[in-house]
N, C-alpha and C positions, 0 to 999 in steps of 0.2 A: 457384646455381641453373643448371638445365639448359638450353641454348641449341638444341638439336635437338627437332624438333617431335616425332620418336619417343619423346621423353624428356620432353613436357610443355611444351616452348618454342614460340614463336610460329612458326607455318610461313611460309616465303617467299611463297608463294601460297594465297590461300583463294579466287578466282575460277575459275570452270572454263575450260578451252580450249574452243575452238570446237566446237558440238554437232555431232554425226553420227548419222545420215545429214542430209544439207542436202537441202530441197525447198522449193518455193515452189508457186504457184498453178498454175505449168504442168504438173506431175505429176497435180495434181487434175483438170485439163481434160483430160490425156491419157487418165485413168482413166474419166471420165465419157463421152468418145469411145468406149472399148472398150463399156462398158456400154449404149450408145445402139446399137452396131453390132449387138448380138445376137449377134456371132460371139466367145464368148469364148475358145474353143478353137481346133480346125481350122478355118481358111477365113478368116481375117481377113487384115488386110492388114499388122500392126504387127511380127508377127514376121519375115515376110519382109522387110519394110524394115530391120528392127534388123540382120538377118544381111547385108544387102547393105552398109549402112553402117558397121557395126562392121569387117566384113572388109575394106573399101576403107581405112578409117581406119588398121587396122593393115599397111597395105600388102599386102593379101593378095588373091586372086581370088575365094575362096570362103568362106562362113561358114554353119554349122549351128548354131544356137541350142538348147541342151539344159537339161536339168533342174538341173544344177550342175557344178562343176569336176571333180569324181570322175568323174561320168558323161562328161565331155568327153574325160577321159585315157582311159578303158576303151575309148571310141568310137574314140578315136586309134588305139590299140593293135589294135583288133580290125581296123580297117579296113586297118591294114599285115600284117594275117594273123598277128600274135605270137600264140604259144600254148602248149599244152602242151611241156614241155621247152625251150623258148625262155629265154636270158638276156637281161635287159636291165640295162644298168650305171646306175647311179643314185647320188646323192650321198645321205648319211644325215641332212644338217642341213636337214630340209623338214617339210613338214606329212605326217600319215599317210598321206592320200589319194592322194600320189603313188605310194606302193609298194601300197596297197591295189588300185589299179587294176591292176598289173602281176600280184598275187596272184589278183585275181578273173578274168583271163584264163588263168589257170594256168601263168604265166611265173614265173621265178624272178629277184627281186630281187638284183642282185649290186652291193655296194656300194664304190664308190671314195670317196676322202676329197677334203675340200674344199681350197681354198687359203687358207692362215691369215690372208692379207690381204685376200680379197675374199669369203670364205664361200660363194663358188660352187663348181660342181665343177671340181677340180684337172686338167687335161689330163694331167698327169705320173702321174697315179694311173689314169687311164683304161686306157691301154694293156697294164698289168699286170695287169687285170682281164679283158681279153679272152681268150675261148677259143673251140672250135669251135663250142659253142653260142650264141655273143652274136649276137643279132639287131639289138638297136638300143641306142643312147645317149638317155638321158632327162635331159638337164641342166635344173635349176632355176634360172630367175631371181629369185632369194630377194629378197624386199624390193622387187622391181621394177628390182633392178641384172642387167643382162644376163649371162649366163655369157659366156666365152670362146669365141665362136662361131666365131671364124678356126680356131682348134685343133681344136675339136668336129668341126666338118666336114671338116676335112683328115684327122683322124684317122677319121672314118667313111667317107670316100671311100676310104681306103687299104685299110680292111679290109671295104669293100661291106657297110656298117651303115647303118641308118635312124636319123634324128634325129628324137626326139619332144620338143617343148618345152613344158615345164612353165611357162606364162606366166601362170598364175592369178593372181599379186601384179604383173603387169607392163604393164597396160594402157597404152599411149603409150610405152613404154620403147623406145629406139632403139640398135642397134649398128651404127657406121659408116652412120648416117643412114637405115639400113633397121630398121623396127619387128619386133619380135619376133613369134613365132610361127608364121610361114611362112618362117623362114630354114632351118629343117630342112624335113623332109617334111611335118610336120603340127604343130599345137599346140593346147594346150589353155588356157581363162581361166575365172576364177570370178568371180560378181557376188555373192556371199555376204554379208551385211549389213554385215561390217567393210570391204568391199574399196572401192575409191577410186571406181567406178562402182557401184550396187547396186539390185537389185529384190528384197531379202530373201534370196534364192537364184537359182540360175540360171547358166549355164554356157555357153561357146561354143567351136567346134572351126573353125580355119582352116588352110585350106592353098591351094597354088597348083595342085595336082595336080587334075585333073578326076576322074580315076578314083578317087582316095581322098575326093574329096568326094562324089562318087556313092555310094560305099560307106557313108560316115560318115553321110549323109542317109537312107538305107536302114536302117541299123543303128538310127537313133535315132527311126525311125517305122515300126515293126512288119515290117520288111523290104520296105516298099513301094519303089516308084520315083516319080520327080518325075512322070513323065508316064505312069505305071501305071495299071492298075485297082484299084479299093479293096480288094478282096479277092484280091490277086494279091502273094504273098510272096515275094520272092527271096532275102532273108538271114535269118538267124535274129536278126532284130530285136526291139527292145521299145519301149515308149512311153517316151521320155526327151524329148518335146517340151516346149518353153518355151511358157509360157501368153502369151495376148493380153496380159494384163494386165501382166506382168512386162516384155515388150518395149516396149509404151507408156513406160513408166516409165524404162525404159534408154535410150530415144532421146533423152529428155527431159536424163537424166544425162550422156549422152555430148556434149550441147552446151556443159557445163561443164569438159569434162575438159582440154582445153589451158589454161585459165586457171587451174584448181587446179594442175595439173601445174607450171607457171611458178612458182607461189607456193610449191609443196613444194619445187621446186628451188632456189628463191632461199633460202628458211629453210635449207634442208640444207646449202648454201655457207656459210652464215652460221655456223650452228654447226660446221661443220667447222673454221673458221678460229678459232674460240673454243675449242673443245674439245682440238684439237690442241695448245694452250699449256697445258694442264693435264698436269702430271707424272702419269702411270699411266692416261692414256687416250689411245687410238689410233683414228683414224676408219680405215674402209676405203680400201684403196689407189685412188687416181684413176686413171683409165684413159682417154686421149683417144678410145680407139675407142667408149666409152659417150657418146652423142651426147645421149641423153634417157635418164632416171632416174625412174620413176613414184614412187619413195619412198613403196611401201606401207609399209615400215618404215625408220625411219631407224637403223641398227644401228652402234654403236661398241663398241670393244673396252677392256675393263677388266683392270687389272693389279693383283691385291691385294697384290703386294710394296711397291707405292707408297702403299698406305693401311694400313699397320701390319698386313698380312695379314688384314685385313676380308675374308670371303668376300663374292662379288657379291650372294648372296641377302640379306645384311644390308644392303649398301650400298643394294641397290635399294628394301628396307622402308623404310629412312631417308628415301630420296629422294622416295617416295610420301608419306610423312607430311609432306613440305614442299610437296605440291602437285603433285608432278611424276610423271605416270602412266608411269612408266618400267617396263618388264617384264625378267626375265629370259630371256624367250624360250624356244626347246626345252629342256625341261631334261634330255634324254638324246638320244643318237643313237637312230635308229629301229631298228637292229640289235638294241639293248637293251630293245625293248619287249616286254611281256609278251604281246599278241596275237598275236606269232608262232607261239606253241605250236599254235595252232588249224590252222595250216597246215603242220605236221609230217608229216603223212601224205600231203596232197596241198596245193600243189605240190613240196613241198621233198623229198619222197622219193617223187614219183611214177614208177612203171614207165617213163612215156614219157621221164624224166629220166635214168634209170640211176645216179642218184647221189645222196648226200645231203648236203644243206647246214646246217651247222651254223653258226651265228652267234654263240654262246657265248664263243667265244675271239676272236673279231676285235676288233681294236683299232685305229681310225683316228685318229692323235692330234689332228689339227687340229680334227674335228669334235668329238672328246672335250673338248678344251680349250675349243672356243667353247660347248657345253652346259653344261660343270661349273664353268668358271672365268671366262670373259671375256667372253662375248656379253650385250649389253645392246640393248635396243629400246624406241624412242619409237613410237607408232602415227601413222599418217598424218594424222588429224585435228589433233593437235598441231602439225603443219607448214602447216597453214592459217590459223595465228595472226599476230599482229603481230610486229615486231621485238622489242617489250617483251617479249611472251610468250618469245621464244628467249633473251632477256636473263635471264628469271627461270629457266628449265632452268639455264643457267650458273651463276647466282648459287645455286641449290639445290646444285648439285654442288659448288662453293667452300665453301659453307656447312657440308656433310658433311664435306668433307676437312679444314676446319680446325678442326672438333670430331671429330676420330677418338677423342678419349681417352674421350669419352661412350660409344663402342661397343665400344671394345677394353680398358677398363680392368676389373678383377676386379668381378663381381657384375653386368655388364650383358650385353646378349644378344648373343652372339657367332657363331650358327649359324642 
């Protein structure tokens, strides 16, 4: 008789993990206040209050609340003047929005590899990607784990480059006690529905630079200036303003963030201690410079050789059947995505660029191994569970490993 749930056995877990999003009467009351204010869009207090509180929370001087994380990245790049013919160094192990923002400003994504033990941008890969056209480095704090900001800032200063932080998964994360987002020149956050604080959609630009703040504010609000006239437009901006409803919800969500972050970190450390004892699994490398990790994703590394050659896709399916919501994560590096063909004429072959980028022959081994072979994720809401919930994750993995013959013997699914 089969033991694995994928083959008809009883699953390790049948009860759900904590529900997401988490809300209570405070969100309902906040929405009521917006409704009663009559100021559902421009002119209300909630957006302005959230900008101030979130920026301060991230140890930044200024914040601009926008429609989503993609808009936050694009506005950040435009505020820095990055555009036609400019190159931006970026990792390929991230969501498509990271490079879409670069392409939307007609700049060129130049991919550098990730560190195989951290999955963040590898400083050793950055310098070889720098050219006379490089204008910025765009590190991604993947899953909430801060990139190596010491090395990235050092390289940026040496080559006179901007640093734009993709912190869309990294609310409350810290590098050496400083929260991410404004460690570089400017940074972007997302509040999309899966995120650790959410209003369904939404984003934020943060910076310590007053000039960049003014430009970002103008770009997100039809080119206006904070103290300017309504029909006075100084920059080619557009409407990317966050609504009062979203801001009101996020103000309440922000109140829970510290408590939730501590719980995620406690459970992540516990999983680290358990999974590191299982042959064939590795957790991401510890780094004492990371003083806080948001753990939007709990990422761990899977070695098929220790699981009788079982592909990670099948391992993930078997674990999902046991009631553990593991994901294979990004299934390919961004430079392998089909949508890049729509940018072949511009900007990838733009006359302002004077050359042509062809990603078809690019091979960054750490990123490809993460996508195709070893990278596995658990979502953030799982880490809001109990210690017993974490034990179920471990039990599910151990059960699959103990019954590999059900998955690898002839006639069983193996792809």
